[in-house]
C-alpha positions in Angstrom: 0.0 0.0 0.0 1.2 3.5 -0.5 0.4 7.2 0.7 -1.8 9.4 -1.3 -1.1 12.6 0.2 2.1 13.4 -1.0 3.9 12.3 1.2 7.4 10.4 0.7 7.8 8.1 3.6 9.4 4.8 2.5 7.1 1.8 2.7 7.8 -0.8 5.2 6.8 -3.7 3.0 6.0 -4.1 -0.7 4.3 -7.4 -1.4 4.3 -8.6 -4.9 0.7 -7.7 -5.6 0.8 -5.4 -2.8 -0.3 -3.4 0.1 1.8 -0.5 1.3 0.5 1.5 4.2 -0.3 5.1 3.5 0.6 6.9 6.7 -1.8 9.7 7.6 0.2 12.9 7.3 1.5 13.9 10.7 1.7 17.5 9.6 0.6 19.8 6.8 3.6 19.3 4.6 4.0 15.6 4.3 7.2 15.0 2.4 8.6 18.5 1.7 11.9 18.0 0.0 14.2 15.3 -1.2 16.2 15.7 2.1 13.1 15.7 4.3 12.5 12.0 4.8 10.9 10.6 7.9 13.3 8.0 9.3 11.7 8.1 12.7 8.5 7.0 11.1 10.4 4.1 9.5 11.9 3.2 12.8 8.5 3.1 14.4 7.1 1.0 11.5 9.8 -1.6 12.1 9.2 -1.8 15.8 7.2 -4.9 16.8 3.6 -4.0 17.8 2.3 -4.4 21.3 -0.1 -7.3 20.9 -2.2 -9.1 23.5 -1.1 -12.6 24.4 -4.3 -14.2 23.5 -2.8 -16.0 20.4 -0.1 -17.7 22.4 -2.7 -18.7 25.0 -5.1 -20.0 22.4 -2.6 -22.2 20.6 -0.3 -23.6 23.3 -0.4 -27.2 21.9 -1.5 -26.7 18.3 1.0 -24.3 16.9 1.8 -26.8 14.2 -1.7 -26.4 12.9 -1.1 -22.8 11.8 0.6 -22.3 8.5 3.2 -20.7 8.4 4.3 -21.8 11.9 5.6 -18.3 12.8 2.2 -16.7 12.7 0.8 -14.4 13.8 3.8 -12.1 13.9 6.1 -11.8 10.9 8.9 -9.4 10.3 7.7 -6.6 8.0 10.3 -7.5 5.4 8.6 -10.7 4.4 6.8 -10.8 1.0 3.2 -11.3 1.6 0.5 -12.3 -0.9 -2.5 -9.9 -0.7 -5.3 -10.3 -3.1 -7.5 -13.3 -3.8 -6.1 -15.1 -6.8 -8.4 -17.1 -9.1 -9.7 -20.2 -7.3 -8.5 -19.0 -3.8 -12.0 -18.8 -2.6 -12.2 -22.6 -2.8 -9.0 -23.4 -1.0 -9.9 -25.5 2.1 -8.6 -23.5 5.1 -8.6 -25.0 8.6 -11.3 -23.7 10.8 -10.9 -25.8 13.9 -8.7 -28.4 15.6 -8.1 -31.5 13.3 -9.8 -34.6 14.6 -6.6 -36.8 14.2 -4.5 -34.7 16.6 -6.3 -35.4 19.8 -8.6 -33.2 21.8 -7.7 -29.5 22.4 -9.0 -27.2 25.1 -12.5 -26.0 24.1 -11.9 -22.6 25.7 -8.7 -22.0 23.7 -10.4 -22.8 20.4 -13.4 -20.8 21.4 -11.2 -17.7 22.0 -9.3 -18.3 18.7 -12.5 -18.3 16.7 -14.6 -15.8 18.6 -15.3 -13.1 16.0 -15.9 -10.4 18.6 -12.5 -11.1 20.2 -10.8 -11.4 16.9 -12.2 -8.1 15.7 -10.6 -6.3 18.6 -7.4 -8.4 18.5 -6.6 -7.8 14.8 -6.5 -4.0 15.3 -3.1 -4.5 16.8 -1.5 -5.9 13.6 0.1 -4.1 10.7 -1.4 -4.4 7.2 1.3 -6.9 6.1 0.6 -9.1 9.1 -3.2 -9.0 8.4 -2.5 -10.3 4.9 -0.9 -13.4 6.4 -3.4 -13.9 9.2 -6.2 -13.9 6.7 -4.7 -17.2 5.4 -5.0 -19.0 8.7 -8.6 -20.1 8.3 -11.9 -19.0 6.9 -13.1 -17.4 10.1 -10.0 -15.3 10.4 -10.3 -14.2 6.8 -14.0 -13.4 7.2 -13.2 -11.2 10.1 -10.1 -9.6 8.6 -11.8 -8.8 5.3 -14.0 -6.2 6.9 -13.3 -2.8 5.4 -12.6 -1.3 8.8 -9.2 -3.1 8.8 -8.1 -1.5 5.5 -8.9 2.1 5.9 -6.2 4.6 4.7 -4.4 1.8 2.8 -3.9 1.7 -0.9 -3.2 -1.4 -3.0 -0.2 -0.9 -5.4 -0.7 -2.8 -8.6 2.1 -3.1 -11.2 1.2 -3.7 -14.8 2.9 -7.1 -14.9 0.8 -8.3 -12.0 -2.6 -7.4 -13.5 -2.7 -10.5 -15.8 -2.5 -14.2 -15.5 -1.0 -16.1 -18.4 -2.5 -19.5 -19.2 -0.5 -22.4 -20.5 -1.5 -21.6 -24.1 -0.2 -18.0 -23.7 -3.5 -16.3 -23.3 -3.7 -13.4 -20.8 -6.5 -13.0 -18.3 -7.0 -10.1 -16.0 -6.6 -11.0 -12.4 -9.4 -11.5 -9.9 -9.9 -8.3 -7.8 -12.8 -9.6 -5.7 -10.6 -9.8 -2.7 -9.9 -6.1 -2.9 -13.6 -5.3 -3.5 -14.6 -7.3 -0.3 -12.3 -5.1 1.7 -13.8 -2.0 0.1 -10.6 -0.3 -1.1 -11.4 3.3 -2.2 -7.9 4.1 -3.6 -5.5 2.5 -5.9 -1.9 3.1 -7.2 -1.3 1.7 -10.7 2.3 1.5 -11.8 3.5 1.2 -15.4 0.0 0.8 -16.9 -1.3 1.7 -20.3 -4.7 3.0 -21.5 -5.8 -0.6 -22.1 -4.8 -1.7 -18.6 -6.8 1.1 -17.1 -9.9 0.1 -19.1 -9.5 -3.5 -18.0 -9.2 -2.4 -14.4 -12.4 -0.4 -14.7 -14.2 -3.4 -16.1 -13.0 -5.8 -13.6 -13.0 -3.9 -10.3 -16.6 -3.8 -9.0 -16.2 -0.5 -7.1 -14.4 1.3 -9.9 -17.3 3.3 -11.2 -18.5 5.0 -8.0 -16.5 3.5 -5.1 -12.9 4.5 -6.0 -12.1 8.0 -4.6 -8.4 8.2 -5.2 -6.2 7.1 -8.2 -2.5 7.3 -8.5 -0.7 6.6 -11.8 3.0 6.2 -11.7 5.5 5.7 -14.5 2.6 4.9 -16.8 2.0 5.4 -20.5 -1.5 6.9 -20.2 -2.4 9.2 -23.1 -4.9 12.1 -23.3 -7.6 9.7 -24.5 -6.9 7.2 -21.6 -7.0 10.0 -19.0 -10.3 11.3 -20.4 -11.8 7.8 -20.4 -10.6 7.1 -16.8 -12.0 10.2 -15.3 -15.2 9.9 -17.2 -15.8 6.3 -16.2 -14.5 6.6 -12.6 -17.0 9.2 -11.5 -16.1 8.9 -7.8 -12.5 10.0 -8.2 -11.8 13.2 -6.2 -8.0 12.7 -5.7 -5.7 12.2 -8.6 -1.9 11.8 -8.8 0.1 11.7 -12.0 3.8 10.9 -11.5 6.3 10.1 -14.3 3.6 9.9 -16.9 5.1 11.4 -20.1 2.5 10.5 -22.7 -0.3 12.8 -21.8 -0.2 16.5 -22.7 -1.7 19.7 -21.5 -4.5 19.2 -23.9 -5.4 16.0 -22.1 -5.8 18.0 -18.9 -8.1 20.5 -20.6 -10.3 17.6 -21.9 -10.4 15.4 -18.8 -10.2 17.4 -15.6 -13.5 17.4 -13.8 -14.7 19.9 -11.2 -15.3 17.3 -8.6 -11.5 16.9 -8.1 -10.3 18.3 -4.8 -6.7 17.1 -4.7 -4.3 17.0 -7.6 -0.6 16.0 -7.7 1.5 16.2 -10.8 5.2 15.5 -10.8 7.9 14.5 -13.3 5.6 14.8 -16.3 7.6 16.4 -19.1 4.6 17.9 -20.9 3.4 19.9 -18.0 4.1 23.7 -18.1 2.2 27.0 -17.7 -0.8 25.9 -19.8 -1.4 22.9 -17.5 -1.7 25.3 -14.5 -4.2 27.3 -16.6 -6.3 24.2 -17.1 -6.1 23.4 -13.4 -7.1 26.9 -12.3 -10.1 27.1 -14.6 -11.5 23.6 -14.4 -11.1 22.8 -10.7 -13.0 25.4 -8.7 -13.1 23.0 -5.7 -9.4 22.2 -5.6 -8.3 22.1 -2.0 -4.7 20.7 -2.5 -2.3 21.1 -5.4 1.1 19.5 -5.5 3.1 20.5 -8.5 6.6 19.5 -9.5 7.5 20.9 -13.0 10.7 22.4 -14.1 9.1 24.6 -16.8 6.4 26.3 -14.8 7.0 30.1 -14.6 5.6 33.0 -12.7 3.0 33.4 -15.5 1.4 30.1 -14.5 0.8 31.3 -10.9 -1.0 34.3 -12.3 -3.8 32.0 -13.6 -5.1 31.4 -10.1 -8.3 33.3 -9.4 -10.8 33.9 -6.6 -12.3 30.4 -7.4 -9.3 28.7 -5.9 -8.8 31.4 -3.3 -11.9 30.2 -1.4 -11.1 26.5 -1.6 -7.4 26.0 -1.9 -5.7 25.4 1.5 -2.5 23.5 0.4 0.0 24.5 -2.3 3.2 22.6 -2.7 5.6 23.7 -5.4 8.6 21.4 -5.7 11.7 22.2 -7.8 9.9 24.8 -9.8 13.2 26.5 -10.7 11.7 29.3 -12.7 9.5 30.7 -10.0 10.7 34.0 -8.6 9.4 36.6 -6.1 6.9 37.7 -8.8 5.3 34.3 -8.7 5.1 34.5 -5.0 3.2 37.8 -5.3 0.6 36.0 -7.5 0.3 33.2 -5.0 -0.3 35.4 -1.9 -2.9 37.6 -3.6 -4.8 34.7 -5.3 -4.7 32.1 -2.5 -5.1 34.0 0.8 -6.5 31.0 2.7 -3.4 28.8 2.4 -2.5 26.9 5.5 0.3 24.9 3.9 2.8 26.3 1.5 5.9 24.7 0.0 8.5 26.5 -2.1 11.0 23.7 -1.9 13.6 24.0 -4.6 12.3 27.3 -5.9 15.9 28.5 -5.8 15.2 32.0 -7.1 13.0 33.0 -4.2 14.7 35.5 -1.9 14.1 37.1 1.5 11.7 39.5 -0.1 9.5 36.7 -1.3 9.4 35.3 2.2 8.4 38.7 3.5 5.4 38.7 1.1 4.4 35.2 2.4 4.7 36.2 6.1 2.7 39.5 5.7 -0.1 38.0 3.6 -0.6 34.4 4.6 -1.1 34.7 8.3 -3.0 31.4 8.5 0.0 29.3 7.6 0.5 26.2 9.7 3.2 24.6 7.6 6.0 26.3 5.5 8.7 24.5 3.5 11.6 26.7 2.3 14.1 23.9 1.8 16.7 24.1 -1.0 16.2 27.9 -1.2 19.9 28.9 -1.0 19.3 32.7 -1.3 17.4 32.9 2.0 19.2 34.5 5.0 18.4 35.2 8.6 16.3 38.1 7.5 13.7 35.7 6.1 13.5 34.0 9.5 12.9 37.4 11.1 9.9 38.0 8.9 8.6 34.5 9.7 8.9 35.0 13.4 7.3 38.4 13.4 4.2 37.5 11.4 3.5 33.8 11.3 2.5 33.3 14.9 0.4 30.2 14.1 3.1 28.3 12.2 3.6 24.8 13.5 6.1 23.3 11.0 9.1 25.0 9.3 11.5 23.2 6.9 14.8 24.9 6.2 16.8 22.0 4.8 19.8 23.2 2.8 19.3 26.9 3.5 23.0 27.3 3.8 23.0 31.0 4.8 21.0 30.4 8.0 23.0 31.2 11.1 22.6 31.2 14.9 21.1 34.7 14.6 18.2 33.3 12.6 17.6 30.6 15.2 17.3 33.3 17.8 14.4 34.8 15.9 12.7 31.4 15.6 13.0 30.9 19.4 10.2 33.4 19.9 7.6 31.4 18.0 5.1 30.0 20.5 3.4 27.3 18.3 6.3 25.9 16.4 6.3 22.1 16.9 8.5 20.8 14.0 11.8 22.4 12.9 14.0 20.9 10.1 17.5 22.3 9.8 19.2 19.5 7.8 22.5 20.5 6.3 22.4 24.1 7.5 26.1 24.3 7.6 26.5 27.5 9.6 24.4 26.5 12.6 26.6 26.1 15.7 26.2 25.3 19.4 25.3 28.8 20.3 22.3 28.7 18.0 21.1 25.5 19.8 21.0 27.4 23.0 18.2 29.6 21.6 16.1 26.6 20.8 16.2 25.4 24.4 13.4 27.8 25.4 11.0 26.4 22.8 8.8 24.3 25.0 6.4 23.6 22.2 9.0 21.9 20.0 8.3 18.2 19.5 10.4 17.4 16.4 13.9 18.7 15.7 16.2 17.6 12.8 19.8 18.6 12.8 21.0 16.0 10.3 24.2 16.9 8.5 25.0 20.0 10.6 28.8 19.8 10.6 29.6 22.5 13.3 27.6 21.0 16.2 29.6 19.4 18.9 28.8 16.8 21.5 28.7 19.4 24.2 26.2 21.6 22.3 24.0 18.7 21.4 23.9 17.4 25.0 22.1 20.5 26.1 19.0 19.3 24.1 18.1 17.2 27.1 16.4 20.4 28.4 13.7 19.8 25.8 11.9 17.2 27.9 8.8 17.2 25.6 10.8 16.4 22.5 9.5 13.4 20.7 11.8 13.0 17.8 15.4 14.1 17.3 17.3 13.4 14.1 21.1 13.5 14.2 22.0 11.5 11.1 25.4 12.5 9.6 26.1 14.9 12.5 29.8 14.7 13.5 29.0 15.7 17.1 26.6 12.7 17.6 28.7 10.0 19.3 27.7 6.7 20.8 28.2 8.2 24.3 25.8 11.0 23.4 23.1 8.6 22.2 23.4 6.7 25.5 23.1 10.0 27.4 19.9 10.8 25.4 18.4 7.4 26.1 18.8 8.1 29.8 17.6 11.7 29.9 15.2 11.8 27.0 13.5 8.4 27.4 10.4 9.4 25.5 12.2 10.8 22.5 13.0 8.8 19.4 16.7 9.7 18.6 17.7 8.9 15.0 21.3 8.1 14.6 
C-alpha cells in the first residue's frame, strides 16, 4: 500500500501484488523535500507492535496447525500475498482443531474463533501481518476482510501483476474480488497503459463509483486514456500523475473534472504553464495542489483566481526552478487562505519573497523553504514576526541560515517541528536559543557539521521532545546517544 497525500515516507513492506501503508500525514507538509524524509516513522514501523497474548494462549499445543508456523507475527520485510487469486475462494482452510490430533481445550479454540474477540485483536496488527493472518482459516479471513481493517491503505498494482498467463499463452485479467470485499477506495497503478486502465475499470466492481483516489506512476497513459478514466470513474476526487510522459496539457483540458479536490502532478515532461491554466479554470473546488514541474514560470501562478482562493488550502511547489518573487506575489494575492505552502527547490526566491508570504498568509501552519539557498536570517525574522500560528518549518539546505536566525525562531510559540538539515552555519550557540522552545516536538539537525557533542547534549532540556534526528552529524557520538536514552526516554533519537 502506499500514501496518497504526497507524502514520501518509505514503505515498510512491498508485497508482490501489494499493500503498502499510507501513513496519515502527521503535519501539513508531508514530504517536503528530497532531504526531508521521515526516518523516525520508518523506525516506528519496524518496531514490533504491542499485541495481546491471546494468540499464544489459544494455541499452546497446536502451533503446528497454523501455517506458516511463525504466525501471527512476521517481520515486516517478508513478501506477503495480498489479493485473492483465481480459485483461492475454494482453498480449504482450517477452521478448527483437526480430529486426528487429539482433543484440544475447548476454551482455547473458542477464543481463537470468537469473532468479537478477533475483531478487537486484529486491530493491533500491521497491514502486512493482516494479509498473512487472513490465510490461517476462513473465520479469520472473514473477520479480517471487513473494510474497517483496511482504511487509509492503498493497493499498489504493477502492470505485470494485472494479468495471469495461461499455458496456451492467453492473458486473463486478475481477480480483484478480494480487494472489493475489503472496500478499497484508492489504488496506485504502476506502469499501466490505456488498455490496462480500461481492464481495471471493467474488472473492479467498485471502480465506477466507489474509488475515490487514483495514483498513476510511470505509466503510458495518453490524453484519451486520461479522459476515459475520469469519465468512467466518477467517484475520483483525488488524482496523482507521476512520471507519466505521454499525456499532454490538452489532455488535462479535456479530462479534468470539477469534482477533483486534490491533484498531484510530478515528473511529467509535458506539464508547463498551460497545464496550470487548465487546473485553475477547471477545478473550482481544488483544495490541494502538489506540482513539480521544471518549466512552470511566474506566469502560471497568475492564472489562479478567486475560485481557488476560497477553496485551496494547500499548495506545494517542488523544484519549480523558474519561480521568482513575482510568482510569490501572485500566490499570496490569489490564494489568501493557504494553511500549507511549500516553495521547496524554488531557488530564485529570496528574503523579499518570504516577506510577502509572512505578511499576507497569516493562516499558515506549515511552510517549506528547503533548498532555497538565497534565504538568509532576515527571512526567519519575517517569519517569526508575522506567522504566529506556524507549527512546522522546513529549512533544509538553506546554507545561509546562522545562529542569529535561530534566535528569531525561538520566539515562535506554536512551532512544533523544525528541520535544519545540512544548515552548515548552525553552531552550538544557536542551539541554546532553541532550548526555550517548549512547544518543540520534532527537531532535525542531520548533517550540521559544526555542532559538537557538548552543544547537542544541552538538548536534554527539551523534555517534551518526541523526535530528534542527528544523522550524519559529527558531534553525535555513541556516548551522546546513550546519554539521550537516559535523559530523553520518551524521545526517538535517529542516529
